N, C-alpha and C positions, 0 to 999 in steps of 0.2 A: 286300335288297328294301326300296325307298323306301316309306315309309308316313306319312300325314299323321296328326297328333295326334289330331284328331277321330275317327279310325276306330281308335284304338289298342286298344279293348277286343276287336277281332276277332282280335288277334294275341298273346293271352296264351301265354307259353312259346316264343314264336318269336323268332328273331333278326332284327332289322330295322335300318334306317337311317332317321335322322330328319334332314332338312336345314333348319336355320334359324338362330336367334340365342340367345345367351345372355341370359336374362332377370334371372337373378340367381344367386348362388352363395354357399354357406356352407360352413364346414370344421369338422370335429371330429376333430383328430388325424390318423388314417389312412383317415378317410372324408371324401370331398366330395360335396355335394349341390347340383349345378348344377340350375337351372330352365331348361328349354329352351322356346322358342316357336317356331312355324313359321307363324303367321298363322291357324292353324285352332284352336289352342289352347296350353295350357301343361302340361308334364309335367315331374315331378321326376325327375332322374337320380341314380343312386348310383355313385360311384366308389370302390371299395376298392384302397388301395395295394397290397395283396398280390395283387390279381386282374389288375391292368394293367401294362403296360411302364412303365419308368422315364420314358421319353419321354413317354408319355400323361399320366401324372401330372404332370410338369414342365409340359407344355403347358397342362393345366387350371389351373395355378397362375398362368399368364400372362394368362389371360383377363380381359377387361374387359367391363362391361355392354354389351350389344348387339353384341359380337363375333360375326361370322357364323362358323358352324361346321357340320361334318357328323359325326354320332356314330353309331356302332353299338352295339347291345347287344340284350338279351333283355327282352322286356316281362313283368313280373310284377304281381301284384295287390298293393295296398298291405296291409301286415300288420294294419292297425287300422281302415282306413276302407273302407266299402262303395262299390263303383262308382269307386274310385280306383286308378290304375295307376302304376307307376314303371317306369324303364328302368335295368337292371343293365348299366352302361355298359362296354364292351371296348375300344373304338377311338375315335379322334378325328382329324379333319382341320380344320385351322384354314384358313379361306377368307380372313379379314380380321380383324385386331385393331383394335377401335374406339378411337378417342380418348376421353379422358374425357368422359362421357356428361353433358350439361347437364341433363337431366331424371332425377332420381333419386326414389326412393320419398318423399323428404320433401316438406314442404309447399312450394307455390309459389303466387305470386299469379296470378290469372286473366289479366292482361295478359302475364306472363312466359310462361305456358303457351300463350296465343294466338299469340304472336310465334314460337313454335316448334311450332305446330300439326303441322307435317310430322313431328314426333317424338312429340308427345303422342298421337297417334292409335295409337301402338304399345302404349299402357298398356292394362291389363285392361279398365277401364271404359270407356274410349273405344272400344276394339275391340268391346265388347259392344254398346254403343250402335249401331254401324255394322252389326253383324250384325242387330240387331233391325230397323233400317231396310231392309236388303236383304229381310228376311222381309216386311215390310209391304208393299214394292214388289212382290215376287214374289205376295203374297196377292192385291193388287189386280189384277194381270195376270190371275191364274188365276180370280179371280171373274168378271171381265167376259168373258174368253173362254169359261168355261163357260156363261154366260148370254147368249150371242149378240151380244156387243158386238164392234165392230170398232174396232182401234186406229186413231185418225185423227190424223195428226201436223201440228199447227198451226205456222205461221211465227213466227219470233222476231221478226223485222223486221216492223213493221206500219205502215200509213199512218194509222191512227185509233186511238182509245181505247176501251175498254169503259166507263170510268166518269170521264171528263174527262182533261185532259191535265196537270194540276197535279202529278201524282205519276209522270210518266213520263221516262225517260232519252231524249233525242234525240240524233240524229246526223245529219250531212249524208249524203245518199244519192245519189251520183252527180250527175246532172243533174235529178233528180226532186224536189229539196227536202228536207224534213225526213223522217227516219223514226224510229220509236220502238221501243224495246225492249219486247216484250210484256208486260202486266200480266195477261193472261189469254188463253187459247185459246178462250174461249167463243163469240165470234161466228163463228168458223171452224167449231167443232163443231156449231154450229146448221145450218149449211149441209151438213155431214156427216150429221146426224141426217135431214134432209129428202131425202138421196141414198141412205142406207144403213140407215135406220130406228133403230138403236141404235149409238151411237159413244162413244169416250172418249179423251181427250188426256192425255198425261203428258209434261211437260217443264219446263224453267226459266222462271221469270217474274221480273218486276223491278218494284220499287216505289221511286220516288225521293222517298220520305217520310222527313223527318229526324225519326226516331223512335228513341230510345235504350231504350225499354222491354225488358223480358226477353222479350216475345212476338214482338218485331219484327226482321226482317233485311231487307236491300235485294234480295237474290238468293234465290230459293227455289223449291222444285218444287211444281207443281199437278197434280193429277189433276182432270179435268172430264169427266163423262159427260153426254150429251145425247140425248134420247130423243123420237121423234116420237109423237104420239097420247098422251102422258102429261100429266095434270093435276097440280095441286099434291099432291093426295093419293097418286096413283101415285108421285110423286117422293119422298114422305116414307116410303112404304112400302119403296121401294128402298134409301134411306138407312139405315133400320133393318137390313133384310137384309144389306146390305153391310157395315156396322160390325160387326155381330155376327160375320160371317164372318171378317173381318180379324183382330179381336181374339182370337177364340177360336183361330184357326189360329196366332197368335204364341205364345200361351200354350202351346199343343201342342208346337210346334217350337223354341221358344226358352226352354225353362225354365231351361237353365243360364246363359244370358245374363241372364235376369231375376233369377236368384239373385245372380249377380255385382253386379248394380245394386241389390240388397236391395229389389227391388220386391214390394209386397204384391199377390200375384195374386189373393187372394181377392176384392179389389176389381174386378179385371178380369174375373173369372169372372161377375160379376153383368151383364156388358154382353151382355144377351140381350133381344131383342124381346118384347113390345112395349116401347117407349120412351115416357116422359111427353111428351105434346104439349099446350103451353099457348100461347094466343094472346098476342100483344104486350100486349093489354089486361090479361090475367091477370099477365102479368111485371111490368107497371107496378105493379099492386096488390100483389104480393110486396114490391116496393121500398118503397112507401109504407107497408106494414104494418111493415116492418122500419126504416122511417125512414132510408133511404139517400138522400142528397141527390145532385143534379146538381152537379158542380164545374165551374165556368167560370172560365177565368183570363183576364184582360185587363190588359195592361200590368203583368204581374207581381203583380197583385192577384187573390186567390183568392176567389170568391164561392160559397157554398152555397145551392143553391135547393131548398126544400122545399115542398110535397112534390114528388116527382120528376115534372117536366112530361110531359104526354103528347106524342109526336111526337119526341122526342129519342132518339138512339141510345144503345147501352149502352156503357160503359167496363169495364175489368177489375174494379172493385169491385161493379158492378151484376151482371155475369155470375156473379161468385163468389157474390153474395148469392141469385140466383135458383135456383142448382144446390144450394144449401146443403143443402136438405132431400130431395136425390134421390141415389140410388146409381147411376144410368144417365145416358147422354146425354139431354139435354133438347132437344125441338124446339120453338123458338119461332116461331109462324107468324102470317101476317096482320099485316104491318107497316105503319105509316104511309108512304103512297106517296112522300112528300116526303123521306123520309129514306133512300130506296132509288134503285137505278140506273134508268137510263131505259128499260131493256129489259124490266122487270119487269111483268107483266100487273096491271091493276087489278081489284079484286074487283068482278064486275058488281052484286053487291047492296050494295056500298059503295064508291064510286070513291075514297074518301079512304085506303083500304087496298090495299096491294099483296100478291099472292099469293107472298110471299117466305117463306123458312125459314131461320133460323139454328140450327146444332146446337152446344149449349155442353156441352163435356166435363165430367163429374164431377170432384170434388175440386179445383175452383177453376182448372182449366186453360183455361178461356175458349172462344172460337169455334174450332171445328175445320172447320166446313162452313158455307158459304153458297150458298143456292140459290133457285129460283123457277120458277113458271110463266112462260113467255116471252110478251111481247105479241105476238099473231098477227094482229091488225088493222093494216092499212096505214095508214089514216088516223090512228088514235090514235098509231101508233109514230112517224110523221112529225112530229106535234105535239110528241111527247115529246122527240125529237131537238132540234127547234128550241127547245123551252123550256129544254133544258140548255145551249143555246148551242154545239152541236156542228157541226162543218162538214158540212153535208148532202152535199157533193160526195164526201166520204169514205165515206159510208154508202150510196150507191146500190146498191152490190152486195148490201148486207145488206137493204136495202128490197125488192130483187128476190125474196127468199125469201118475202115476203109477197104479192108480185103473182103469182107462179107456183106454185100449190098450197100455198098456207098452210094449216097445220093447227095444233091445240093441241100445244103441246111444252114440255118442262121439262128442267132439269138443275141440277147443283150442282158447286161446286168444293171439293176437299179439299186443305188444305195439307200436304204431307207432313211438313215439319219439325214442324208443331204436333202431328200425329198421333204422332211419334216422341217429342216432349217429354212428351206425356200418357202414353203407354204406358210408357215408360222412367221416369216420375216425375223429370224433370229440372227443376232450378231455372230454368235459363235455355235459351232456344232455340239459343243459339250452339253447343251441343254436339251438336245434333241433325243436322248437316250437316258432311261432311268438311272443307270450307274456308268459313268464314263470311265473309260480306260485310255490313258494317254502315257507317253513315255515317263513323264514324271508324276503319274497317279495310277495307283492300284487299289486304294482305300477311299471310302468305305466300301 
């Protein structure tokens, strides 16, 4: 009976078959202890020379790391460890003997591992990260499905930009001129919301920004809900409910993986609503109180500006300082309009402010969500597109949404990789996606 390792606890004292690979092996005289992996987990096997045929014993002696094998044996509880199981092996079929494996348990540099990412993902830690990523995405889909949202697939090729063309990858598109790889599905999601009420998009997005920080990659996945008749406060309520659901579900369903990653889940357990909400003005006051300057670099000359000037966006040091005294995600709202995108609605009580919200993860992981109430006034939106120097012809369809039944509406975008990085407590975002794309990496 073929059984996956993740289900092994259901087959104690039964004879089963495992199809997988040799993860590691050690020997002590007349016993061998192969570690087997099958993609769902790792289990230790026990091979006793007196309990198996001479051929099985000799075949195990030939195996190299990552050799593909099929083994038969009886499941037993570990004699000393609770909830740990072993396989008392009786039979072995060699599918393929692996060549000397270039990635072994010893330390390797990041570039070495990144060049061999197709093999690196077989390691315990990387597999655990990808399983948590899968759980996050499944949680997202389940949350929105259960709350009446419709999955709305946005195109990857677009004729226009959400936030200007300076960070877009372009390509020739037949006889129609330039097309761009999408940096967001938001504009299309707005059309979906005005048709279906509540929608969300989930797909790959691209930013042609030459950034080599630990938080940036050029190809990433975005989840973007959009809701008709939601104002900025409705939007923030949804963000809180959504984040609590996803984080708590991951804790519940992926404890084993979080243990492998040595993640302190007591910090994640605190991610329950309500979350702190502070205005941009209050965030600036926090930075000024902590004397965190704005860093400007011109011609390789670094200048520190104190106190932090109102109207500037926040960088990583500022985000870390803002959340330092909080143990939950922090919602920073009512941003300077000039620092935000053209589609954000201005605050009717103070047009210098936009009804935007950024969510900063605790523990210094930075922005994971950006959202806003969208501008629903045709005249104001038209002027905003013009003032940002965007081609009006490419936004005619977007303006139609304000001509034919415009309503207040809001939405936000969540970067999947940033969410994974935070929940898994990763030092660098590059480990949060199966194959990373950065300005200096397009292989494998």
